[in-house]
N, C-alpha and C positions, 0 to 999 in steps of 0.2 A: 483581543478581542475578550471580553468576561466572560464569568463560567454561566452566567445564565444565558446568555448566546451559545455556549459550545456545540457544536452540532454533533450525533452519535453518525459518525458514518456509516451507515449499515455497509459495510464495507464488509457484511456480514460473510464473514469466510464461510463459504459450501464447503471445502475440500480441497485437501491435493487433485490435480487434477492428473491422468494416466497412470500405468502401471507405478509400482514403488520401485525407486531408480537403488539401483548399486551403490555403493559407498554413502558418502552422507546425505543427509536430505537435501533438497533444494532450498529450502530456510537456512540452511546450514552451512552450506559452499560459500566462504569467502570469495567475492567479486572483488578483484585487482582494483578496478577506477569504476566509478559510476558518474557520471557526467552529464549534466541536462542543461540547456540556455533558451532561456524565454520559452520554457513548455508550460502549458495550460494544463492549469492544478489536477482537475480532474483524468487527462491524459497523462502525466506522472505519475499520480495513485495508478493509474490502469497499468502502466509500463512496470514499475515497483511490484503489482500483485502478480500479474504473467509472470516476473524474474521469479520470483518466492512461487510459483506454481500453486497459486491460489485463484479460485472464483471468486468473485468479488461482485457486490450487487449496491451503487453507492445511491447513498440518502439522495432523494431528487430534491433536495436543498441546495445542493451542491451545483444545481442547474440555474440559480438565480443569484444575484447582486447579493453579495459582491464577491464571490466565487467564480464567477464567468468570466472575472477580469484579470483574475490571479495568473501570475506564472508563475514557476519555478526556475532559477536557477542555480545550480548545486555541482558540488565535486565531492565526492567522498570517493576513500581509500581505503580498502579491507574491509571491507563491511560485509555482512552477508543481506543478500534481499528484504528480508523479513525485518532487518534491523534500520536499514536504508528506508524501507514502505514505513514501519513504526515513529522513525525522525520525522519524515517527510510530513506524516498526520501530526504529530505532535508540535511541528514548527509551525503549524495552520492552527492549532486549537481543536484538532481531529480527533477521534478515537478510530479504533476498530472491534466490532464487537464480532464475535468468533459465534457460531454456530455450535449447537452441541456435537453435530455432525463433522465437525472440521477436522478432528483426529482420525478419523478413519481417511485409507487409502481405497483408491477404485484400480 
């Protein structure tokens, strides 16, 4: 995909879900293995965001071709959910746009 077609994935991060956890932040905890096989792209994005405890709003353009037919088959080891999400987005020429409120814990 060329730069002019780059989609801003309005995975506009709204913030962390729930109370502040004890120990490492959810997006800093290393996950031993993340594996997906033929998962629709938007489902994979939502799953990684959920693992990172992020609320996301997907850009409506992701409900259009070519994204509607894209699937994800990956295996990552020893990465954080946030690292996996960012890698997934980068692999599909998508970006994460964080809202100013994203640093606040609820």
